[in-house]
C-alpha positions in Angstrom: -19.6 72.7 -22.9 -21.0 70.2 -20.5 -23.9 67.9 -21.5 -27.4 68.8 -20.3 -28.2 68.0 -16.7 -31.5 66.2 -17.5 -31.6 62.4 -16.9 -30.2 60.3 -19.7 -32.7 58.3 -21.8 -33.4 54.7 -21.0 -31.1 52.5 -23.1 -32.3 49.9 -25.5 -28.7 48.4 -25.9 -27.7 47.9 -22.3 -25.2 45.1 -23.0 -23.4 47.2 -25.5 -23.4 50.2 -23.2 -22.0 47.9 -20.5 -19.1 46.9 -22.8 -18.4 50.5 -23.7 -18.0 51.2 -19.9 -18.5 54.9 -20.4 -16.2 55.4 -23.4 -17.2 58.4 -25.4 -18.2 57.9 -29.0 -16.9 60.5 -31.4 -18.6 60.8 -34.8 -16.4 62.2 -37.5 -17.1 63.0 -41.1 -17.7 65.8 -43.6 -20.2 68.6 -43.1 -23.6 67.2 -44.2 -22.7 63.7 -43.1 -25.5 63.7 -40.5 -23.4 63.5 -37.4 -25.9 65.3 -35.2 -28.9 63.6 -36.7 -27.3 60.1 -36.2 -25.8 61.0 -32.8 -29.1 61.7 -31.1 -30.7 58.3 -31.6 -27.4 56.6 -31.0 -27.0 58.3 -27.7 -30.6 57.4 -26.8 -30.1 53.7 -27.6 -27.0 53.6 -25.3 -28.4 55.7 -22.5 -25.7 58.2 -23.3 -25.9 62.0 -23.5 -25.4 63.7 -26.8 -23.3 66.8 -27.4 -22.7 68.7 -30.6 -19.1 70.0 -30.5 -19.8 72.9 -32.8 -22.8 74.0 -30.7 -20.6 73.8 -27.6 -17.9 75.8 -29.3 -20.3 78.6 -30.3 -21.6 78.7 -26.7 -18.1 78.9 -25.3 -17.2 81.7 -27.7 -20.5 83.5 -27.3 -20.8 84.0 -31.0 -21.7 82.0 -34.1 -19.1 79.9 -35.9 -19.4 82.0 -39.1 -18.5 85.1 -37.0 -15.5 83.3 -35.5 -14.2 82.4 -39.0 -14.7 86.0 -40.1 -12.8 87.6 -37.2 -10.3 84.9 -36.2 -9.8 82.9 -39.3 -9.7 79.1 -39.6 -6.7 78.9 -37.3 -8.4 80.7 -34.5 -11.5 78.5 -34.9 -9.4 75.3 -34.9 -7.6 76.4 -31.7 -10.9 76.9 -30.0 -12.2 73.6 -31.3 -9.3 71.8 -29.7 -9.9 73.5 -26.4 -13.6 72.4 -26.5 -12.7 68.8 -27.4 -10.2 68.8 -24.5 -13.0 69.8 -22.1 -15.4 67.2 -23.6 -12.8 64.5 -23.1 -13.0 64.9 -19.4 -16.6 63.7 -19.4 -17.8 60.1 -20.1 -20.8 58.3 -21.6 -21.2 60.9 -24.4 -21.9 60.6 -28.1 -20.1 63.6 -29.6 -20.8 65.0 -33.1 -17.5 66.7 -34.1 -16.9 69.4 -36.6 -16.0 68.3 -40.1 -12.4 69.5 -39.8 -11.7 68.2 -36.3 -9.6 65.4 -37.7 -7.1 67.8 -39.2 -5.3 68.5 -35.9 -3.3 65.8 -34.2 -4.2 67.2 -30.8 -7.8 66.4 -31.5 -7.0 62.8 -32.2 -5.3 62.6 -28.8 -8.6 63.6 -27.2 -10.8 61.4 -29.4 -8.7 58.3 -29.1 -9.6 58.2 -25.5 -13.0 56.9 -26.8 -14.2 55.2 -30.0 -14.0 57.2 -33.2 -16.7 56.4 -35.9 -16.5 57.8 -39.4 -19.9 58.5 -41.0 -19.0 58.2 -44.7 -21.2 59.6 -47.5 -20.7 60.3 -51.2 -20.0 63.9 -52.3 -23.3 64.2 -54.2 -25.3 63.2 -51.1 -23.4 65.7 -49.0 -24.1 68.4 -51.5 -27.8 67.6 -51.6 -28.0 67.8 -47.8 -26.0 71.0 -47.5 -28.1 72.7 -50.2 -31.2 72.0 -48.0 -29.5 73.2 -44.8 -29.6 76.9 -44.1 -26.7 76.7 -41.6 -23.8 79.0 -42.8 -20.8 77.0 -43.9 -17.7 79.3 -44.1 -15.5 76.8 -45.8 -18.1 76.4 -48.6 -18.6 80.2 -49.1 -17.0 80.1 -52.6 -18.2 80.6 -56.2 -17.9 76.8 -56.7 -19.0 74.9 -53.5 -19.0 71.5 -55.2 -15.3 71.9 -56.2 -14.4 73.1 -52.7 -16.2 70.2 -51.2 -14.4 67.7 -53.4 -11.0 69.3 -52.4 -11.9 69.0 -48.7 -12.9 65.4 -49.2 -9.7 64.6 -51.0 -7.7 66.2 -48.1 -9.7 64.7 -45.3 -10.6 61.1 -46.4 -7.2 59.7 -45.3 -7.7 61.3 -41.9 -11.3 60.1 -41.5 -10.0 56.6 -42.5 -8.0 56.5 -39.2 -11.3 56.1 -37.3 -11.8 52.9 -35.3 -15.0 52.2 -37.3 -16.3 53.3 -40.7 -20.0 53.3 -41.5 -21.2 53.9 -45.0 -24.6 55.4 -44.6 -27.7 53.7 -45.8 -31.1 55.2 -45.0 -32.4 57.6 -42.5 -30.5 58.7 -39.3 -32.2 56.2 -37.1 -31.2 53.4 -39.6 -27.6 54.7 -39.6 -27.6 54.8 -35.8 -28.6 51.1 -35.9 -25.7 50.4 -38.3 -23.3 52.0 -35.8 -24.8 50.0 -33.0 -24.5 46.7 -34.9 -20.9 47.5 -35.9 -19.5 48.7 -32.6 -19.0 45.3 -31.0 -16.5 44.5 -33.8 -14.1 47.1 -32.4 -14.6 46.4 -28.7 -12.4 43.9 -26.9 -14.2 41.4 -24.7 -12.4 41.5 -21.3 -13.7 38.0 -20.4 -12.4 36.4 -23.6 -9.4 34.1 -23.0 -6.3 34.3 -25.2 -6.5 32.0 -28.3 -3.2 30.3 -27.3 -1.7 29.8 -23.9 1.1 32.1 -22.9 4.5 30.3 -22.9 7.2 31.8 -20.7 10.9 31.2 -21.3 14.0 32.0 -19.3 17.3 33.3 -20.6 18.3 29.8 -21.7 15.2 29.2 -23.6 13.7 26.8 -21.0 10.0 26.9 -20.2 9.0 28.5 -16.9 5.8 28.1 -15.0 5.5 31.8 -14.0 7.3 35.2 -13.9 8.4 34.7 -10.3 
């Protein structure tokens, strides 16, 4: 579950990494959204480590995800997924590619909200194209009509993905999407050195201005 012990890559976005101050970045989105492909160059640019939550889950369970679904059902898989995200949340300076359904459990949001959540959005037809070219077993799409099943999952999950701190509609290859994320991240980070727009005005019980809280 822990990230690899090798030294992190040299960052190309040091100022942004400094502003993040170790906050984990959680990539959410449907299967086929490219979370792992985007997560690796994103982590490299920030000097972060990358971790794929599904890979970590399979390592913890000691068996493939498809086998977990077959033996324990989706509920059993989701419970293990939450436990893995709980462990990941104890680390810092990570880019985490989450499973497509991680957003369906409120407990997972509790873990991810400790960092920055980024939704990698992509149209259904693009997701289907990528999934067709990927040999990875997808238990939730193991149906006679995968396209209809994918549309149903998208309809269910889009409002949940939309709760992310940042939405990036993908354009181009994974490295280009990683740059989109890097360019957009400052918009959701508060600058601790920035002064309030208006001075704070304190009043006592009678409505009179006071110089301080003392």
